[in-house]
N, C-alpha and C positions, 0 to 999 in steps of 0.2 A: 666755964673758961672760954668756950667757943663764942658765946654771945659777946664777951668782952673783946675777943680777937677780931671777929668779923665785923664788917661795917653794918650789915643788916642780916637778921636771921628770922626764919619762921619758927614754928613749933617743931619739936622732934628732930633736932639736928644731931647727927652722930658722925664722927670721923674716927676711923680705926687708926691707931697710931702705928708707925710714925707718920706724921704729916709735916709737910714743908711748904712754906710760902715766903714771899718777899716782905710784905708788910702786914697783910691780913685785913687791914681796915678798908681795902679796896674790893673785898670779896663780899658779895651779897647773895645769899642762898634763901630758898623758899622753904615751905613746910615739908616735913618728912624727907629731908636731905640726908643722903648717906654717901660717904667717901671711903673707899677701901684702903687697905694699908699701903704705905709708900706713895700716897697721893702727893703730887707737887703741883701747886698753882702759882704761876708767875704773875703776880698782881701789881706790876708797876703801874698799870692803868686799871680802870674799873673792870671787874669780871662779874657779870650778872646776866647777860642776855641768854646764855646757854644753860644756866642753872636756875630752874624754876621749881614749881611745886612738884613733889615726888621725884626729885632729881637723884640720880645715882651716878657716881663716878667710880 
């Protein structure tokens, strides 16, 4: 489901629910990405430069 929601994903993407975003398609994450519960990403514009390989939020 995350691969359909996010614009681009690497391998091993995990988001602990609940997760909130504006659109989802503007979010690009790399390999081994993890977001903890209650994560909110406001993606009215592209969100990618801070979320790279082995990213944890």
